[in-house]
RODO-2510 file (C-alpha; in nm, 4 decimals, decimal comma):
residues 523
     n   res          X          Y          Z
     1     x     9,0779    14,8621    13,4043
     2     x     9,2587    14,6125    13,6384
     3     x     9,1901    14,2280    13,4901
     4     x     9,3356    13,9602    13,7793
     5     x     9,3646    13,6108    13,6294
     6     x     9,5144    13,3410    13,8673
     7     x     9,6368    13,5798    14,1154
     8     x     9,7991    13,8185    13,8198
     9     x     9,7055    14,1899    13,8674
    10     x     9,7552    14,3989    13,5163
    11     x     9,6382    14,6896    13,3532
    12     x     9,4655    14,6754    13,0521
    13     x     9,4173    14,8882    12,7567
    14     x     9,1973    14,7905    12,4834
    15     x     9,3708    15,0496    12,2213
    16     x     9,7203    15,0443    12,2647
    17     x     9,7773    14,6763    12,3361
    18     x    10,1702    14,6103    12,2741
    19     x    10,4316    14,7456    12,1014
    20     x    10,4453    15,0871    12,2502
    21     x    10,7547    15,0364    12,5061
    22     x    10,9464    15,3894    12,3653
    23     x    11,2855    15,2443    12,4952
    24     x    11,2421    14,9591    12,3057
    25     x    11,1084    14,9887    11,9559
    26     x    11,0576    14,6756    11,7340
    27     x    11,1572    14,6594    11,3800
    28     x    10,8851    14,8133    11,1625
    29     x    10,8924    15,0451    10,8483
    30     x    11,1698    15,0010    10,6236
    31     x    11,3676    14,7653    10,8306
    32     x    11,0455    14,4749    10,7716
    33     x    10,9171    14,5952    10,4232
    34     x    10,9924    14,9549    10,3810
    35     x    10,7572    15,2487    10,3918
    36     x    10,6861    15,3901    10,7026
    37     x    10,3416    15,4799    10,6164
    38     x    10,2396    15,0840    10,4967
    39     x     9,9655    14,9430    10,7115
    40     x    10,0922    14,7774    10,9978
    41     x    10,0141    14,4568    11,2202
    42     x    10,0930    14,3661    11,5837
    43     x    10,3201    14,0229    11,6127
    44     x    10,4182    13,8409    11,8932
    45     x    10,6723    13,5064    11,9570
    46     x    10,5785    13,2431    12,1800
    47     x    10,8932    12,9944    12,2594
    48     x    10,7312    12,7026    12,3673
    49     x    10,9744    12,4514    12,2512
    50     x    11,0795    12,2474    12,5641
    51     x    11,4022    12,1305    12,4427
    52     x    11,5036    12,4192    12,2607
    53     x    11,7396    12,6723    12,3574
    54     x    11,7153    13,0535    12,3643
    55     x    11,6429    13,2303    12,0152
    56     x    11,6001    13,5183    11,8270
    57     x    11,4155    13,5554    11,5178
    58     x    11,4692    13,7449    11,1925
    59     x    11,1699    13,8569    10,9521
    60     x    11,1596    13,9210    10,5558
    61     x    10,8961    13,9865    10,3347
    62     x    10,7807    13,6522    10,2192
    63     x    11,0290    13,5119     9,9065
    64     x    11,2409    13,8176     9,9743
    65     x    11,5498    13,6491    10,1570
    66     x    11,6286    14,0370    10,3224
    67     x    11,5876    13,9239    10,7003
    68     x    11,5480    14,2435    10,9181
    69     x    11,6596    14,1860    11,2733
    70     x    11,7530    14,0030    11,4754
    71     x    11,3968    14,1192    11,6304
    72     x    11,4880    14,0465    11,9871
    73     x    11,8104    14,1854    12,0059
    74     x    11,6830    14,5131    11,8374
    75     x    11,4533    14,5615    12,0694
    76     x    11,6682    14,5524    12,3725
    77     x    11,6890    14,1804    12,4901
    78     x    12,0241    14,0439    12,3146
    79     x    11,9807    13,7314    12,5698
    80     x    11,6669    13,6273    12,3157
    81     x    11,3357    13,4320    12,4205
    82     x    11,3732    13,1535    12,6370
    83     x    11,0892    12,8696    12,6621
    84     x    10,7904    12,9328    12,8460
    85     x    10,8286    13,2955    12,7667
    86     x    10,6330    13,5369    12,5473
    87     x    10,6692    13,8337    12,3593
    88     x    10,4498    14,1223    12,3621
    89     x    10,2960    14,2541    12,0665
    90     x    10,5393    14,4243    11,8029
    91     x    10,4406    14,6221    11,5301
    92     x    10,5029    14,5358    11,2043
    93     x    10,4301    14,5697    10,8455
    94     x    10,0853    14,3958    10,7394
    95     x    10,2538    14,1797    10,5020
    96     x    10,3260    13,7805    10,4797
    97     x    10,6349    13,7180    10,6249
    98     x    10,9457    13,4459    10,6209
    99     x    11,0679    13,3337    10,9675
   100     x    11,4767    13,2832    11,0468
   101     x    11,5663    13,1610    11,3614
   102     x    11,9129    13,2618    11,4862
   103     x    12,1468    13,2903    11,8441
   104     x    12,0899    13,5239    12,1016
   105     x    12,3160    13,8066    12,0424
   106     x    12,3653    13,7325    11,7330
   107     x    12,4845    14,0447    11,5378
   108     x    12,2939    13,9664    11,2136
   109     x    12,0381    13,7621    11,0362
   110     x    12,3349    13,5727    10,8102
   111     x    12,3089    13,2262    11,0194
   112     x    12,0185    13,0421    11,1454
   113     x    12,1084    12,8600    11,4682
   114     x    12,1750    12,5003    11,4530
   115     x    12,1214    12,5035    11,0494
   116     x    11,7252    12,5406    11,0769
   117     x    11,5543    12,6042    10,7683
   118     x    11,3842    12,9289    10,7312
   119     x    11,0064    12,8900    10,7937
   120     x    10,8132    13,0112    10,4674
   121     x    10,4590    12,8752    10,5199
   122     x    10,3403    13,1356    10,7776
   123     x     9,9787    13,3119    10,6687
   124     x     9,9782    13,6915    10,5498
   125     x     9,9448    13,9108    10,8324
   126     x     9,6516    14,1757    10,7366
   127     x     9,5967    14,5492    10,8287
   128     x     9,5036    14,5752    11,2206
   129     x     9,5634    14,2006    11,2638
   130     x     9,7423    14,0415    11,5629
   131     x     9,8904    13,7332    11,5537
   132     x    10,1099    13,4899    11,7392
   133     x    10,4182    13,3033    11,5877
   134     x    10,5345    12,9902    11,8617
   135     x    10,8063    12,8013    11,8243
   136     x    10,6571    12,4253    11,9547
   137     x    10,7911    12,0404    11,8734
   138     x    11,1111    11,9250    11,9573
   139     x    11,4529    11,9276    11,8431
   140     x    11,5568    11,5780    11,9873
   141     x    11,3047    11,3149    11,8165
   142     x    11,1948    11,1828    12,1405
   143     x    10,8151    11,2358    12,0243
   144     x    10,6468    11,2527    11,6841
   145     x    10,6408    11,6186    11,6731
   146     x    10,9506    11,8064    11,5544
   147     x    11,0732    12,1314    11,5969
   148     x    10,8574    12,4168    11,4204
   149     x    10,6667    12,7149    11,3970
   150     x    10,2623    12,7662    11,4248
   151     x    10,1184    13,0768    11,3530
   152     x     9,7768    13,1976    11,5288
   153     x     9,5548    13,5144    11,4449
   154     x     9,4717    13,6582    11,7974
   155     x     9,1336    13,8739    11,8553
   156     x     9,1728    14,1818    12,0123
   157     x     8,7941    14,2547    12,0836
   158     x     8,5600    14,0943    12,3431
   159     x     8,2017    14,1680    12,3942
   160     x     8,0912    14,4320    12,7045
   161     x     8,0589    14,1990    12,9930
   162     x     8,2293    13,8876    12,8683
   163     x     8,5355    13,7165    12,8634
   164     x     8,7317    13,5142    12,5590
   165     x     8,9186    13,2184    12,6439
   166     x     9,1022    12,9568    12,3891
   167     x     9,3284    12,6974    12,4036
   168     x     9,6308    12,5498    12,2302
   169     x     9,7890    12,2877    12,2319
   170     x    10,1912    12,2783    12,2405
   171     x    10,2624    12,0136    12,4326
   172     x    10,4894    11,7439    12,2430
   173     x    10,4000    11,3613    12,3188
   174     x    10,0629    11,4489    12,4400
   175     x     9,7677    11,2950    12,2081
   176     x     9,4636    11,5453    12,1051
   177     x     9,2806    11,6618    12,4129
   178     x     8,9634    11,7605    12,4990
   179     x     8,9321    12,0985    12,7364
   180     x     8,6347    12,1581    12,9642
   181     x     8,5335    12,2624    13,2992
   182     x     8,5780    12,0659    13,6003
   183     x     8,7058    11,7016    13,5528
   184     x     8,6665    11,3358    13,6724
   185     x     8,3136    11,2370    13,6139
   186     x     8,1704    11,5707    13,6327
   187     x     8,4141    11,6986    13,3530
   188     x     8,2107    11,9638    13,1114
   189     x     8,4143    11,9869    12,7569
   190     x     8,3734    12,2885    12,5488
   191     x     8,6547    12,1845    12,3078
   192     x     8,5995    11,8328    12,2327
   193     x     8,9449    11,7490    12,0530
   194     x     9,2606    11,9987    11,9806
   195     x     9,5428    11,8232    11,8333
   196     x     9,9021    11,9546    11,8858
   197     x    10,0268    12,2453    11,7112
   198     x     9,6579    12,3503    11,6937
   199     x     9,3331    12,5287    11,8719
   200     x     8,9693    12,5011    11,7247
   201     x     8,9393    12,6296    11,4079
   202     x     8,6306    12,8564    11,4661
   203     x     8,6786    13,2049    11,5918
   204     x     9,0583    13,1997    11,6134
   205     x     8,9800    12,9782    11,8585
   206     x     8,8290    13,1594    12,1167
   207     x     8,4853    13,0996    12,2941
   208     x     8,3410    13,3944    12,4404
   209     x     8,2284    13,3222    12,7893
   210     x     8,0745    13,4994    13,0781
   211     x     8,3498    13,5586    13,3415
   212     x     8,4796    13,2810    13,5473
   213     x     8,5714    13,2682    13,9220
   214     x     8,7014    13,0046    14,1157
   215     x     8,6868    12,7458    13,8474
   216     x     8,8363    12,4155    13,7263
   217     x     8,9795    12,3911    13,3596
   218     x     9,1067    12,0586    13,2760
   219     x     9,2559    11,9124    12,9562
   220     x     9,2118    11,5483    12,9429
   221     x     9,4080    11,3123    12,6999
   222     x     9,1351    11,1621    12,4369
   223     x     9,2983    10,8399    12,4300
   224     x     9,3270    10,7795    12,7370
   225     x     9,0324    10,9266    12,8762
   226     x     9,2481    11,0461    13,1581
   227     x     9,2667    11,4397    13,2842
   228     x     9,6249    11,5284    13,1761
   229     x     9,6498    11,8769    13,3658
   230     x     9,4343    12,1417    13,5258
   231     x     9,4292    12,4955    13,6352
   232     x     9,2465    12,5759    13,9799
   233     x     9,1333    12,8037    14,1030
   234     x     9,0812    13,0179    13,7070
   235     x     8,9304    13,3819    13,7227
   236     x     8,8543    13,5294    13,4096
   237     x     8,7134    13,8383    13,4718
   238     x     8,4754    14,0267    13,2163
   239     x     8,7138    14,2058    12,9567
   240     x     8,9809    13,9253    12,9273
   241     x     9,1039    13,7802    12,6278
   242     x     9,2899    13,4695    12,7547
   243     x     9,4893    13,2011    12,5679
   244     x     9,6041    12,8733    12,7749
   245     x     9,8725    12,6876    12,6182
   246     x     9,9576    12,3737    12,6936
   247     x    10,3092    12,3182    12,6958
   248     x    10,5870    12,1127    12,8102
   249     x    10,6023    11,6782    12,8044
   250     x    10,4393    11,4630    13,0551
   251     x    10,6751    11,2563    13,2545
   252     x    10,9487    11,4927    13,1890
   253     x    11,1521    11,6673    13,5164
   254     x    11,2965    11,9357    13,2872
   255     x    11,0351    12,0293    13,1360
   256     x    10,6614    11,8669    13,2912
   257     x    10,3540    11,9657    13,1632
   258     x    10,2082    12,2474    13,2224
   259     x    10,0036    12,5117    13,1204
   260     x    10,0986    12,9212    13,0028
   261     x     9,8189    13,1250    13,0981
   262     x     9,8671    13,4573    12,8912
   263     x     9,6395    13,7637    12,9158
   264     x     9,6362    13,8671    12,5173
   265     x     9,4936    14,2458    12,6326
   266     x     9,7039    14,3084    12,9097
   267     x     9,9828    14,5812    12,9543
   268     x    10,3057    14,3806    12,9265
   269     x    10,5728    14,3569    13,1420
   270     x    10,8698    14,4847    12,9230
   271     x    10,9204    14,2818    12,6485
   272     x    10,7775    14,0067    12,7600
   273     x    10,3102    13,9414    12,7481
   274     x    10,1490    13,8815    13,0584
   275     x    10,1646    13,5226    13,1046
   276     x    10,2308    13,2969    13,4103
   277     x    10,2827    12,9126    13,4658
   278     x     9,9317    12,7909    13,6034
   279     x     9,9045    12,4013    13,5239
   280     x     9,9099    12,1351    13,8289
   281     x     9,8604    11,7619    13,8051
   282     x     9,4585    11,7028    13,8775
   283     x     9,3699    11,6585    14,2052
   284     x     9,1026    11,4531    14,2114
   285     x     8,9003    11,2265    14,4879
   286     x     8,7724    10,8696    14,3829
   287     x     8,4229    10,7577    14,4837
   288     x     8,2199    10,4200    14,4887
   289     x     7,8472    10,4027    14,5272
   290     x     7,6855    10,1157    14,7280
   291     x     7,2878    10,0719    14,7005
   292     x     7,2110     9,8823    15,0441
   293     x     6,8816     9,9949    15,0930
   294     x     6,6450     9,6825    15,0706
   295     x     6,3238     9,8708    14,9266
   296     x     6,5103    10,1341    14,7102
   297     x     6,4551    10,0996    14,3369
   298     x     6,7283    10,1295    14,0974
   299     x     6,8912    10,4970    14,1519
   300     x     7,1500    10,7078    13,9942
   301     x     7,3290    11,0515    14,1442
   302     x     7,3722    11,3821    14,0817
   303     x     7,6693    11,6160    14,2177
   304     x     7,6778    11,9986    14,2800
   305     x     7,9120    12,2010    14,4184
   306     x     7,7824    12,2739    14,7671
   307     x     7,5019    12,5573    14,7618
   308     x     7,5341    12,6224    14,3796
   309     x     7,2554    12,4227    14,2611
   310     x     7,4196    12,3691    13,9448
   311     x     7,3790    11,9836    13,9439
   312     x     7,5644    11,7581    13,7093
   313     x     7,4347    11,5152    13,4793
   314     x     7,3197    11,2035    13,6120
   315     x     7,6604    11,0393    13,7053
   316     x     7,6137    10,6879    13,6319
   317     x     7,3753    10,7000    13,3530
   318     x     7,6911    10,9767    13,2155
   319     x     7,9298    10,6788    13,2454
   320     x     7,7152    10,4096    13,0347
   321     x     7,5452    10,2990    13,3211
   322     x     7,1390    10,1896    13,3713
   323     x     7,1872    10,3202    13,7626
   324     x     7,2710    10,0999    14,0308
   325     x     7,0473     9,8015    14,1789
   326     x     7,0118     9,6869    14,5420
   327     x     7,3032     9,4894    14,6544
   328     x     7,4819     9,6385    14,3513
   329     x     7,8772     9,8623    14,4194
   330     x     8,0200    10,0591    14,1271
   331     x     8,3812    10,0982    14,1305
   332     x     8,5562    10,4112    14,1814
   333     x     8,4334    10,7326    13,9710
   334     x     8,6861    11,0299    14,0011
   335     x     8,5518    11,3702    14,1124
   336     x     8,7554    11,7163    14,1374
   337     x     8,7878    11,7642    14,5093
   338     x     8,5644    12,0067    14,6551
   339     x     8,2506    11,9770    14,8929
   340     x     7,9451    11,8473    14,7187
   341     x     7,5773    11,8390    14,7771
   342     x     7,4480    11,4884    14,6037
   343     x     7,1111    11,4090    14,4942
   344     x     6,9486    11,0845    14,4539
   345     x     6,7104    11,0345    14,1665
   346     x     6,5223    10,7285    13,9983
   347     x     6,7463    10,5771    13,7068
   348     x     6,4268    10,6561    13,4943
   349     x     6,4483    11,0285    13,5783
   350     x     6,5684    11,2172    13,3003
   351     x     6,7727    11,4979    13,4766
   352     x     6,8578    11,6064    13,8303
   353     x     6,5905    11,8719    13,8606
   354     x     6,3977    11,6840    14,1457
   355     x     6,5638    11,4535    14,3943
   356     x     6,3580    11,1007    14,4990
   357     x     6,4764    11,1818    14,8759
   358     x     6,6459    11,5024    15,0513
   359     x     6,9672    11,5887    14,9281
   360     x     7,2797    11,5182    15,1338
   361     x     7,4706    11,8501    15,1550
   362     x     7,8065    11,9437    15,1976
   363     x     8,0118    11,6321    15,1485
   364     x     8,3822    11,7159    15,1459
   365     x     8,6504    11,5569    14,9623
   366     x     9,0264    11,5733    14,9504
   367     x     9,2423    11,4849    14,7432
   368     x     9,3721    11,1129    14,7303
   369     x     9,0699    11,0197    14,9151
   370     x     8,8928    10,6909    14,8483
   371     x     8,5609    10,6236    14,9629
   372     x     8,2410    10,4512    14,9308
   373     x     7,9051    10,6478    14,9290
   374     x     7,6323    10,4120    15,0609
   375     x     7,2569    10,4619    15,0711
   376     x     7,1280    10,2704    15,3461
   377     x     6,8189    10,2501    15,5792
   378     x     6,4475    10,1931    15,4076
   379     x     6,2888    10,4166    15,1706
   380     x     5,9500    10,3508    15,2941
   381     x     5,8857    10,2628    15,6911
   382     x     5,5968    10,0639    15,7035
   383     x     5,4695     9,7567    15,8714
   384     x     5,7408     9,5650    15,9871
   385     x     6,0150     9,8531    15,9065
   386     x     5,7836    10,1152    16,0764
   387     x     6,0549    10,1524    16,3161
   388     x     6,3657    10,0754    16,1085
   389     x     6,6351    10,3663    16,0186
   390     x     6,5235    10,5666    15,7526
   391     x     6,6894    10,6079    15,4119
   392     x     7,0160    10,8137    15,3857
   393     x     7,3798    10,8474    15,2399
   394     x     7,6774    10,7490    15,4415
   395     x     8,0529    10,8261    15,3313
   396     x     8,2817    10,5150    15,3906
   397     x     8,6809    10,5379    15,3841
   398     x     8,7994    10,2790    15,1716
   399     x     9,1527    10,1458    15,1838
   400     x     9,3202    10,0701    14,8533
   401     x     9,6744    10,0018    14,9458
   402     x     9,7311     9,5925    14,9626
   403     x     9,9725     9,4093    15,1462
   404     x    10,1476     9,1390    14,9807
   405     x    10,1635     8,8778    15,2493
   406     x     9,8219     8,9828    15,4020
   407     x     9,4796     9,0100    15,3520
   408     x     9,2537     9,3147    15,4678
   409     x     8,9003     9,2891    15,5763
   410     x     8,6222     9,5023    15,7308
   411     x     8,2782     9,4699    15,7803
   412     x     7,9728     9,7952    15,7396
   413     x     7,6658     9,7174    15,9480
   414     x     7,3725     9,8278    15,6574
   415     x     7,0905     9,5945    15,7862
   416     x     6,8124     9,8557    15,9030
   417     x     6,5963     9,6538    16,1826
   418     x     6,9114     9,4146    16,2423
   419     x     7,0363     9,5274    16,6441
   420     x     7,4228     9,5582    16,6677
   421     x     7,6044     9,2263    16,5520
   422     x     7,9426     9,0706    16,6554
   423     x     8,1119     8,9105    16,3280
   424     x     8,3673     8,6366    16,3337
   425     x     8,5125     8,3536    16,1825
   426     x     8,4064     8,0017    16,1868
   427     x     8,0839     7,8931    16,3446
   428     x     7,8964     7,7338    16,6647
   429     x     8,1910     7,6481    16,9054
   430     x     8,4598     7,7662    16,6935
   431     x     8,3562     8,0920    16,6500
   432     x     8,5960     8,3814    16,6772
   433     x     8,5064     8,6918    16,6913
   434     x     8,6762     8,9636    16,4740
   435     x     8,4462     9,3191    16,4955
   436     x     8,2471     9,3296    16,7959
   437     x     7,9397     9,5610    16,8581
   438     x     7,9006     9,6346    16,5562
   439     x     7,5694     9,8783    16,5224
   440     x     7,3575     9,9717    16,2122
   441     x     7,5467    10,2713    15,9907
   442     x     7,9213    10,1523    16,1661
   443     x     8,2028    10,0183    16,0320
   444     x     8,3795     9,7308    16,2792
   445     x     8,6741     9,8661    16,4451
   446     x     8,6468    10,2149    16,2339
   447     x     8,7923    10,0280    15,9106
   448     x     8,9961     9,7745    15,7572
   449     x     9,1903     9,4556    15,9815
   450     x     9,5378     9,3115    15,8231
   451     x     9,5225     8,9781    15,8853
   452     x     9,6993     8,6394    15,7622
   453     x     9,4809     8,4928    15,4098
   454     x     9,2379     8,2448    15,5139
   455     x     8,9395     8,0236    15,3907
   456     x     8,6716     7,9593    15,7049
   457     x     8,3267     8,0744    15,7204
   458     x     8,2315     8,4490    15,8085
   459     x     7,9420     8,4593    16,0795
   460     x     7,7303     8,7090    16,2255
   461     x     7,5573     8,6800    16,5727
   462     x     7,3637     8,9446    16,8163
   463     x     7,6251     9,1503    17,0004
   464     x     7,7175     8,9035    17,2885
   465     x     7,5078     8,6378    17,2062
   466     x     7,6333     8,2849    17,1449
   467     x     7,3849     8,1757    16,8676
   468     x     7,5199     8,2208    16,5130
   469     x     7,1958     8,4401    16,3191
   470     x     7,3902     8,3794    15,9846
   471     x     7,7102     8,2099    15,8317
   472     x     7,8464     8,2525    15,5118
   473     x     8,0398     7,9183    15,4503
   474     x     8,3874     7,8586    15,2972
   475     x     8,4855     8,2289    15,2293
   476     x     8,8490     8,2699    15,0804
   477     x     9,0234     8,5814    15,1555
   478     x     9,3766     8,5608    14,9799
   479     x     9,6807     8,7586    15,0309
   480     x     9,7603     9,0610    14,8480
   481     x     9,3807     9,1487    14,8457
   482     x     9,1330     9,3859    15,0061
   483     x     8,7599     9,3046    15,0925
   484     x     8,4571     9,4476    15,2553
   485     x     8,1520     9,2778    15,3731
   486     x     7,8600     9,4289    15,4298
   487     x     7,4913     9,3013    15,6060
   488     x     7,1913     9,3979    15,4196
   489     x     6,8445     9,3361    15,3821
   490     x     6,6038     9,3293    15,6473
   491     x     6,5989     9,1403    15,9955
   492     x     6,6421     8,7624    15,9753
   493     x     6,3274     8,6082    15,8134
   494     x     6,2041     8,8820    15,6388
   495     x     6,0317     8,7511    15,3193
   496     x     6,1815     9,0461    15,0750
   497     x     6,5370     9,0570    15,0770
   498     x     6,6046     8,8948    15,4205
   499     x     6,9478     8,9700    15,5848
   500     x     7,2198     8,8591    15,4019
   501     x     7,5638     8,9502    15,3297
   502     x     7,7158     9,1318    15,0634
   503     x     8,1245     9,0027    15,0041
   504     x     8,2778     9,2892    14,7834
   505     x     8,6756     9,2306    14,6695
   506     x     8,7835     9,5884    14,6232
   507     x     9,0923     9,5045    14,4904
   508     x     8,9358     9,3270    14,1794
   509     x     9,0026     9,4849    13,8173
   510     x     8,6274     9,5031    13,7294
   511     x     8,4513     9,3074    13,4347
   512     x     8,5462     9,4635    13,0592
   513     x     8,3162     9,7491    13,0054
   514     x     8,1305     9,6890    13,3746
   515     x     8,1027     9,9912    13,6235
   516     x     8,0339     9,7283    13,8677
   517     x     8,2796     9,6142    14,1095
   518     x     8,3085     9,2201    14,2110
   519     x     8,0450     9,1615    14,4515
   520     x     7,8431     8,8335    14,5510
   521     x     7,5398     8,7910    14,7894
   522     x     7,5760     8,5456    15,0306
   523     x     7,4026     8,2963    15,1648
***
């Protein structure tokens, strides 16, 4: 059977997983406990301590002091085991062991490398069991996780047609992590909290899942709530038993945060298990939601990767907000890069099954994208609004790079039924046009204008006209700030939600606990 995981193709034997390389037989029988006919277990060693040199290990029956090995040297690997490597499974007598870490190439087990104490607190290896002993932590004391060994019992069986996946947290300096599919606002955890040096307690840490193809798995720092690292695309085919080791130290150039993905039940490559570095910095886009439709109720939004129909939870509700109302704009929300279908639902809807309007499909996000998804037009085009543009979503590219001595300003026309307008500074004969002939659903001059800071009136006129249609006095645009001005509401003189200007300071931090951007409606 062939298994492909992140482009790694390996042959899998479900009966002789490891320890079957006749040219490099590991110590067993009399070497580590005597009695070649005694029950055996399978043991592999993982070097996950980022600042530790290559090592070898010696094994002794617990409490005996009779160390055999060095294990890797006797298996043909005189250079020992380096950081980020995992051995294949080695057959050993089933019992409890003490472990001594020795230098690679050592001729005997007499001296522990660096004077490290023997490890004597490992669990008993029962007959037929498989286990991983991992060197984790740091030798230099740079984090609160010192160098030590940790043991994990491994699974060797999986239900037909299913896969198994587990995560072991071996990244010193990183707080507890939650692990799940997706990321950003569509993160769906299957592990809520894994602390350093551990995995989930149930089922040896494994989750039996349906085969996965093309997904993203993300580890999230449970303290900051930020996505720390991700694997994308992930392919876990049927029959695969996979361990993802979080390794490395965040911010360390020599051993950065990474994921070591190992197919536990794959044939080894020589002495090493079938593992591959697979982690990367999460790629995210940041989206805001702007409710600019004058007759639409409070709404929420749902996302699904295009064509999948796998809708998220109501996004704003999942973030603690009761939807977004007319003339409100949210702060930026992180989403993984992908192509999305977007569904608008009423804020009172219990789920994403039914949209309030037709879905907007195939909205493509890219790494680093900053954009506003604006709900514009009228939901119910009747009466005076019968000829107005109907409700739709529109994506508007944002700019988050402020200029210290300048201000940035843009204008977006979102007033259905209002003809094209000119936008400028000052009123009457002092009017100075800034954005010319901007039609509904358009951004003036295609984006942000960089200009000197000012305090002045912002005025709208019908395109080419000499009379002021709407003026907002005493608007201050400060240096180092970014602003958006939206024309919203119906035509001038409308009795409900008439023509107004929504002014947002895009660069302002939101109020603590608020999901809304800093915006005011004027006049």
